[in-house]
N, CA, C and O atoms as a printed pandas DataFrame, in Angstrom:
     atom_number atom_name residue_name chain_id  residue_number  x_coord  y_coord  z_coord
0              1         N          UNK        A               1   -9.206    1.025   12.258
1              2        CA          UNK        A               1   -8.874   -0.260   11.709
2              3         C          UNK        A               1   -7.361   -0.459   11.809
3              4         O          UNK        A               1   -6.594    0.498   11.698
4              5         N          UNK        A               2   -6.948   -1.674   12.013
5              6        CA          UNK        A               2   -5.532   -2.055   12.062
6              7         C          UNK        A               2   -5.381   -3.295   11.189
7              8         O          UNK        A               2   -5.983   -4.333   11.464
8              9         N          UNK        A               3   -4.564   -3.180   10.119
9             10        CA          UNK        A               3   -4.357   -4.335    9.241
10            11         C          UNK        A               3   -2.893   -4.449    8.839
11            12         O          UNK        A               3   -2.136   -3.481    8.901
12            13         N          UNK        A               4   -2.513   -5.647    8.427
13            14        CA          UNK        A               4   -1.183   -5.931    7.897
14            15         C          UNK        A               4   -1.362   -6.317    6.435
15            16         O          UNK        A               4   -2.255   -7.096    6.101
16            17         N          UNK        A               5   -0.505   -5.766    5.553
17            18        CA          UNK        A               5   -0.632   -6.038    4.124
18            19         C          UNK        A               5    0.697   -6.476    3.529
19            20         O          UNK        A               5    1.767   -6.081    3.992
20            21         N          UNK        A               6    0.606   -7.299    2.495
21            22        CA          UNK        A               6    1.781   -7.742    1.755
22            23         C          UNK        A               6    1.313   -8.544    0.558
23            24         O          UNK        A               6    0.213   -9.097    0.557
24            25         N          UNK        A               7    2.152   -8.602   -0.457
25            26        CA          UNK        A               7    1.930   -9.590   -1.492
26            27         C          UNK        A               7    2.305  -10.942   -0.906
27            28         O          UNK        A               7    3.156  -11.021   -0.019
28            29         N          UNK        A               8    1.683  -11.996   -1.391
29            30        CA          UNK        A               8    1.946  -13.324   -0.822
30            31         C          UNK        A               8    2.144  -14.345   -1.936
31            32         O          UNK        A               8    1.386  -14.386   -2.906
32            33         N          UNK        A               9    3.169  -15.159   -1.777
33            34        CA          UNK        A               9    3.379  -16.304   -2.662
34            35         C          UNK        A               9    2.843  -17.530   -1.937
35            36         O          UNK        A               9    3.155  -17.757   -0.768
36            37         N          UNK        A              10    2.036  -18.315   -2.640
37            38        CA          UNK        A              10    1.432  -19.498   -2.042
38            39         C          UNK        A              10    2.047  -20.769   -2.613
39            40         O          UNK        A              10    2.489  -20.801   -3.761
40            41         N          UNK        A              11    2.066  -21.808   -1.795
41            42        CA          UNK        A              11    2.441  -23.147   -2.238
42            43         C          UNK        A              11    1.226  -24.049   -2.026
43            44         O          UNK        A              11    0.166  -23.576   -1.617
44            45         N          UNK        A              12    1.372  -25.316   -2.294
45            46        CA          UNK        A              12    0.277  -26.261   -2.065
46            47         C          UNK        A              12   -0.137  -26.313   -0.600
47            48         O          UNK        A              12   -1.277  -26.652   -0.286
48            49         N          UNK        A              13    0.785  -25.977    0.295
49            50        CA          UNK        A              13    0.513  -26.044    1.731
50            51         C          UNK        A              13    0.050  -24.716    2.319
51            52         O          UNK        A              13   -0.202  -24.631    3.521
52            53         N          UNK        A              14   -0.066  -23.680    1.492
53            54        CA          UNK        A              14   -0.524  -22.381    1.989
54            55         C          UNK        A              14    0.496  -21.289    1.727
55            56         O          UNK        A              14    1.239  -21.332    0.747
56            57         N          UNK        A              15    0.518  -20.308    2.621
57            58        CA          UNK        A              15    1.411  -19.168    2.452
58            59         C          UNK        A              15    2.866  -19.607    2.495
59            60         O          UNK        A              15    3.292  -20.287    3.429
60            61         N          UNK        A              16    3.626  -19.212    1.476
61            62        CA          UNK        A              16    5.036  -19.581    1.419
62            63         C          UNK        A              16    5.928  -18.444    1.898
63            64         O          UNK        A              16    6.795  -18.635    2.752
64            65         N          UNK        A              17    5.700  -17.237    1.328
65            66        CA          UNK        A              17    6.503  -16.082    1.742
66            67         C          UNK        A              17    5.818  -14.797    1.306
67            68         O          UNK        A              17    4.938  -14.800    0.445
68            69         N          UNK        A              18    6.240  -13.704    1.919
69            70        CA          UNK        A              18    5.740  -12.388    1.544
70            71         C          UNK        A              18    6.516  -11.874    0.337
71            72         O          UNK        A              18    7.703  -12.158    0.180
72            73         N          UNK        A              19    5.828  -11.115   -0.511
73            74        CA          UNK        A              19    6.428  -10.534   -1.711
74            75         C          UNK        A              19    6.259   -9.018   -1.689
75            76         O          UNK        A              19    5.348   -8.496   -1.047
76            77         N          UNK        A              20    7.137   -8.320   -2.390
77            78        CA          UNK        A              20    6.921   -6.886   -2.577
78            79         C          UNK        A              20    5.700   -6.709   -3.471
79            80         O          UNK        A              20    5.364   -7.595   -4.257
80            81         N          UNK        A              21    5.042   -5.568   -3.348
81            82        CA          UNK        A              21    3.801   -5.335   -4.088
82            83         C          UNK        A              21    3.975   -5.565   -5.583
83            84         O          UNK        A              21    3.123   -6.190   -6.215
84            85         N          UNK        A              22    5.075   -5.064   -6.162
85            86        CA          UNK        A              22    5.290   -5.132   -7.612
86            87         C          UNK        A              22    5.435   -6.558   -8.130
87            88         O          UNK        A              22    5.195   -6.808   -9.311
88            89         N          UNK        A              23    5.820   -7.486   -7.278
89            90        CA          UNK        A              23    6.013   -8.882   -7.687
90            91         C          UNK        A              23    4.822   -9.768   -7.333
91            92         O          UNK        A              23    4.890  -10.989   -7.467
92            93         N          UNK        A              24    3.742   -9.156   -6.885
93            94        CA          UNK        A              24    2.603   -9.942   -6.418
94            95         C          UNK        A              24    1.324   -9.508   -7.124
95            96         O          UNK        A              24    1.323   -8.581   -7.933
96            97         N          UNK        A              25    0.242  -10.197   -6.799
97            98        CA          UNK        A              25   -1.063   -9.810   -7.334
98            99         C          UNK        A              25   -1.850   -8.955   -6.337
99           100         O          UNK        A              25   -3.051   -8.749   -6.511
100          101         N          UNK        A              26   -1.183   -8.461   -5.302
101          102        CA          UNK        A              26   -1.821   -7.592   -4.311
102          103         C          UNK        A              26   -2.256   -6.290   -4.978
103          104         O          UNK        A              26   -1.446   -5.619   -5.618
104          105         N          UNK        A              27   -3.499   -5.941   -4.834
105          106        CA          UNK        A              27   -4.071   -4.769   -5.503
106          107         C          UNK        A              27   -4.052   -3.564   -4.560
107          108         O          UNK        A              27   -5.091   -3.112   -4.080
108          109         N          UNK        A              28   -2.854   -3.063   -4.311
109          110        CA          UNK        A              28   -2.703   -1.972   -3.348
110          111         C          UNK        A              28   -3.382   -0.685   -3.812
111          112         O          UNK        A              28   -3.851    0.088   -2.976
112          113         N          UNK        A              29   -3.447   -0.434   -5.115
113          114        CA          UNK        A              29   -4.114    0.777   -5.605
114          115         C          UNK        A              29   -5.615    0.717   -5.318
115          116         O          UNK        A              29   -6.225    1.719   -4.944
116          117         N          UNK        A              30   -6.195   -0.454   -5.495
117          118        CA          UNK        A              30   -7.610   -0.622   -5.191
118          119         C          UNK        A              30   -7.866   -0.502   -3.692
119          120         O          UNK        A              30   -8.889    0.044   -3.281
120          121         N          UNK        A              31   -6.942   -1.008   -2.873
121          122        CA          UNK        A              31   -7.069   -0.878   -1.422
122          123         C          UNK        A              31   -7.079    0.593   -1.022
123          124         O          UNK        A              31   -7.912    1.011   -0.217
124          125         N          UNK        A              32   -6.162    1.377   -1.576
125          126        CA          UNK        A              32   -6.109    2.809   -1.284
126          127         C          UNK        A              32   -7.406    3.495   -1.708
127          128         O          UNK        A              32   -7.911    4.370   -1.004
128          129         N          UNK        A              33   -7.938    3.099   -2.850
129          130        CA          UNK        A              33   -9.187    3.686   -3.343
130          131         C          UNK        A              33  -10.339    3.409   -2.381
131          132         O          UNK        A              33  -11.122    4.308   -2.076
132          133         N          UNK        A              34  -10.445    2.179   -1.905
133          134        CA          UNK        A              34  -11.519    1.806   -0.978
134          135         C          UNK        A              34  -11.363    2.546    0.351
135          136         O          UNK        A              34  -12.348    3.028    0.910
136          137         N          UNK        A              35  -10.133    2.639    0.859
137          138        CA          UNK        A              35   -9.901    3.402    2.092
138          139         C          UNK        A              35  -10.412    4.828    1.932
139          140         O          UNK        A              35  -11.056    5.370    2.830
140          141         N          UNK        A              36  -10.124    5.426    0.795
141          142        CA          UNK        A              36  -10.541    6.800    0.543
142          143         C          UNK        A              36  -12.058    6.907    0.411
143          144         O          UNK        A              36  -12.677    7.768    1.036
144          145         N          UNK        A              37  -12.654    6.046   -0.391
145          146        CA          UNK        A              37  -14.098    6.097   -0.641
146          147         C          UNK        A              37  -14.920    5.927    0.627
147          148         O          UNK        A              37  -15.948    6.582    0.795
148          149         N          UNK        A              38  -14.473    5.049    1.520
149          150        CA          UNK        A              38  -15.238    4.762    2.723
150          151         C          UNK        A              38  -14.750    5.532    3.948
151          152         O          UNK        A              38  -15.275    5.343    5.045
152          153         N          UNK        A              39  -13.755    6.393    3.771
153          154        CA          UNK        A              39  -13.245    7.191    4.890
154          155         C          UNK        A              39  -12.616    6.342    5.981
155          156         O          UNK        A              39  -12.703    6.685    7.160
156          157         N          UNK        A              40  -11.990    5.249    5.605
157          158        CA          UNK        A              40  -11.387    4.336    6.575
158          159         C          UNK        A              40  -10.125    4.965    7.152
159          160         O          UNK        A              40   -9.278    5.477    6.419
160          161         N          UNK        A              41  -10.016    4.920    8.465
161          162        CA          UNK        A              41   -8.844    5.459    9.152
162          163         C          UNK        A              41   -8.259    4.383   10.046
163          164         O          UNK        A              41   -8.963    3.476   10.491
164          165         N          UNK        A              42   -6.972    4.491   10.302
165          166        CA          UNK        A              42   -6.336    3.531   11.188
166          167         C          UNK        A              42   -4.881    3.335   10.848
167          168         O          UNK        A              42   -4.215    4.254   10.373
168          169         N          UNK        A              43   -4.383    2.132   11.091
169          170        CA          UNK        A              43   -2.972    1.805   10.918
170          171         C          UNK        A              43   -2.833    0.663    9.921
171          172         O          UNK        A              43   -3.465   -0.382   10.068
172          173         N          UNK        A              44   -1.993    0.873    8.897
173          174        CA          UNK        A              44   -1.684   -0.173    7.921
174          175         C          UNK        A              44   -0.216   -0.525    8.093
175          176         O          UNK        A              44    0.649    0.342    7.969
176          177         N          UNK        A              45    0.070   -1.782    8.376
177          178        CA          UNK        A              45    1.431   -2.269    8.576
178          179         C          UNK        A              45    1.847   -3.073    7.347
179          180         O          UNK        A              45    1.173   -4.031    6.968
180          181         N          UNK        A              46    2.954   -2.682    6.731
181          182        CA          UNK        A              46    3.483   -3.426    5.591
182          183         C          UNK        A              46    4.322   -4.597    6.094
183          184         O          UNK        A              46    5.211   -4.421    6.927
184          185         N          UNK        A              47    4.035   -5.787    5.582
185          186        CA          UNK        A              47    4.836   -6.969    5.897
186          187         C          UNK        A              47    5.660   -7.398    4.684
187          188         O          UNK        A              47    6.158   -8.522    4.627
188          189         N          UNK        A              48    5.794   -6.507    3.736
189          190        CA          UNK        A              48    6.574   -6.747    2.527
190          191         C          UNK        A              48    8.049   -6.910    2.871
191          192         O          UNK        A              48    8.502   -6.376    3.883
192          193         N          UNK        A              49    8.808   -7.634    2.054
193          194        CA          UNK        A              49   10.258   -7.681    2.263
194          195         C          UNK        A              49   10.899   -6.290    2.150
195          196         O          UNK        A              49   11.973   -6.050    2.701
196          197         N          UNK        A              50   10.237   -5.388    1.439
197          198        CA          UNK        A              50   10.677   -3.998    1.330
198          199         C          UNK        A              50    9.694   -3.144    2.131
199          200         O          UNK        A              50    8.878   -2.424    1.556
200          201         N          UNK        A              51    9.776   -3.226    3.451
201          202        CA          UNK        A              51    8.804   -2.578    4.340
202          203         C          UNK        A              51    8.586   -1.111    4.019
203          204         O          UNK        A              51    7.463   -0.679    3.755
204          205         N          UNK        A              52    9.666   -0.353    4.044
205          206        CA          UNK        A              52    9.555    1.087    3.868
206          207         C          UNK        A              52    9.112    1.452    2.454
207          208         O          UNK        A              52    8.271    2.331    2.269
208          209         N          UNK        A              53    9.679    0.777    1.463
209          210        CA          UNK        A              53    9.349    1.089    0.073
210          211         C          UNK        A              53    7.886    0.854   -0.246
211          212         O          UNK        A              53    7.239    1.709   -0.850
212          213         N          UNK        A              54    7.356   -0.296    0.151
213          214        CA          UNK        A              54    5.958   -0.590   -0.140
214          215         C          UNK        A              54    5.014    0.220    0.740
215          216         O          UNK        A              54    3.924    0.580    0.296
216          217         N          UNK        A              55    5.407    0.512    1.971
217          218        CA          UNK        A              55    4.585    1.377    2.825
218          219         C          UNK        A              55    4.466    2.761    2.193
219          220         O          UNK        A              55    3.383    3.346    2.162
220          221         N          UNK        A              56    5.579    3.276    1.692
221          222        CA          UNK        A              56    5.575    4.586    1.046
222          223         C          UNK        A              56    4.780    4.553   -0.259
223          224         O          UNK        A              56    4.081    5.513   -0.581
224          225         N          UNK        A              57    4.882    3.468   -1.004
225          226        CA          UNK        A              57    4.116    3.310   -2.241
226          227         C          UNK        A              57    2.616    3.380   -1.954
227          228         O          UNK        A              57    1.886    4.086   -2.650
228          229         N          UNK        A              58    2.155    2.660   -0.944
229          230        CA          UNK        A              58    0.742    2.672   -0.571
230          231         C          UNK        A              58    0.330    4.049   -0.055
231          232         O          UNK        A              58   -0.745    4.542   -0.396
232          233         N          UNK        A              59    1.168    4.662    0.756
233          234        CA          UNK        A              59    0.875    5.997    1.299
234          235         C          UNK        A              59    0.728    7.013    0.178
235          236         O          UNK        A              59   -0.208    7.813    0.179
236          237         N          UNK        A              60    1.642    6.984   -0.771
237          238        CA          UNK        A              60    1.582    7.940   -1.885
238          239         C          UNK        A              60    0.354    7.709   -2.756
239          240         O          UNK        A              60   -0.266    8.665   -3.223
240          241         N          UNK        A              61    0.005    6.465   -2.972
241          242        CA          UNK        A              61   -1.197    6.157   -3.747
242          243         C          UNK        A              61   -2.427    6.705   -3.036
243          244         O          UNK        A              61   -3.284    7.328   -3.663
244          245         N          UNK        A              62   -2.517    6.477   -1.735
245          246        CA          UNK        A              62   -3.645    6.977   -0.946
246          247         C          UNK        A              62   -3.700    8.500   -0.996
247          248         O          UNK        A              62   -4.767    9.078   -1.203
248          249         N          UNK        A              63   -2.564    9.143   -0.808
249          250        CA          UNK        A              63   -2.535   10.608   -0.815
250          251         C          UNK        A              63   -2.862   11.173   -2.190
251          252         O          UNK        A              63   -3.450   12.251   -2.280
252          253         N          UNK        A              64   -2.499   10.483   -3.253
253          254        CA          UNK        A              64   -2.818   10.986   -4.593
254          255         C          UNK        A              64   -4.320   10.941   -4.851
255          256         O          UNK        A              64   -4.837   11.726   -5.645
256          257         N          UNK        A              65   -5.014   10.036   -4.193
257          258        CA          UNK        A              65   -6.467    9.943   -4.313
258          259         C          UNK        A              65   -7.130   10.995   -3.433
259          260         O          UNK        A              65   -8.099   11.633   -3.845
260          261         N          UNK        A              66   -6.610   11.174   -2.226
261          262        CA          UNK        A              66   -7.211   12.078   -1.242
262          263         C          UNK        A              66   -6.980   13.557   -1.531
263          264         O          UNK        A              66   -7.831   14.385   -1.207
264          265         N          UNK        A              67   -5.846   13.903   -2.134
265          266        CA          UNK        A              67   -5.496   15.301   -2.361
266          267         C          UNK        A              67   -5.681   15.671   -3.823
267          268         O          UNK        A              67   -5.448   14.842   -4.703
268          269         N          UNK        A              68   -6.092   16.893   -4.095
269          270        CA          UNK        A              68   -6.124   17.336   -5.496
270          271         C          UNK        A              68   -4.725   17.233   -6.096
271          272         O          UNK        A              68   -3.740   17.490   -5.405
272          273         N          UNK        A              69   -4.627   16.871   -7.344
273          274        CA          UNK        A              69   -3.332   16.646   -7.989
274          275         C          UNK        A              69   -2.398   17.846   -7.881
275          276         O          UNK        A              69   -1.191   17.661   -7.732
276          277         N          UNK        A              70   -2.916   19.062   -7.952
277          278        CA          UNK        A              70   -2.036   20.222   -7.936
278          279         C          UNK        A              70   -1.388   20.466   -6.572
279          280         O          UNK        A              70   -0.463   21.272   -6.483
280          281         N          UNK        A              71   -1.833   19.808   -5.523
281          282        CA          UNK        A              71   -1.219   19.999   -4.206
282          283         C          UNK        A              71   -0.113   18.989   -3.938
283          284         O          UNK        A              71    0.562   19.077   -2.913
284          285         N          UNK        A              72    0.087   18.029   -4.840
285          286        CA          UNK        A              72    1.083   16.991   -4.598
286          287         C          UNK        A              72    2.510   17.435   -4.895
287          288         O          UNK        A              72    3.446   16.893   -4.307
288          289         N          UNK        A              73    2.707   18.397   -5.783
289          290        CA          UNK        A              73    4.073   18.792   -6.111
290          291         C          UNK        A              73    4.739   19.392   -4.885
291          292         O          UNK        A              73    4.177   20.255   -4.211
292          293         N          UNK        A              74    5.937   18.923   -4.611
293          294        CA          UNK        A              74    6.678   19.403   -3.450
294          295         C          UNK        A              74    6.314   18.724   -2.145
295          296         O          UNK        A              74    6.891   19.044   -1.106
296          297         N          UNK        A              75    5.364   17.787   -2.173
297          298        CA          UNK        A              75    4.951   17.111   -0.948
298          299         C          UNK        A              75    6.056   16.222   -0.399
299          300         O          UNK        A              75    6.231   16.116    0.815
300          301         N          UNK        A              76    6.802   15.581   -1.297
301          302        CA          UNK        A              76    7.886   14.700   -0.889
302          303         C          UNK        A              76    9.210   15.335   -1.290
303          304         O          UNK        A              76    9.398   15.680   -2.457
304          305         N          UNK        A              77   10.117   15.493   -0.355
305          306        CA          UNK        A              77   11.353   16.235   -0.581
306          307         C          UNK        A              77   12.323   15.547   -1.523
307          308         O          UNK        A              77   13.033   16.234   -2.258
308          309         N          UNK        A              78   12.387   14.229   -1.536
309          310        CA          UNK        A              78   13.399   13.515   -2.318
310          311         C          UNK        A              78   12.921   13.107   -3.701
311          312         O          UNK        A              78   13.477   12.181   -4.291
312          313         N          UNK        A              79   11.925   13.759   -4.220
313          314        CA          UNK        A              79   11.425   13.396   -5.550
314          315         C          UNK        A              79   11.980   14.342   -6.588
315          316         O          UNK        A              79   11.677   14.205   -7.773
């Protein structure tokens, strides 16, 4: 699967602009859960104004679901 994700602000005419996950109603935690439950694999492209930050947020959420909690410590060097 190949998808693009972002929070979105809408106007009367449709999509106005992309938002970071924290400022939107985008349910990225639920998306990660569904990917895990159904074994979905592929490429997820963040279109958030904070590309790297939100991509990493989604990746970490997915990995926290996929991996036992005790294996997460030390997984990311800058934490």
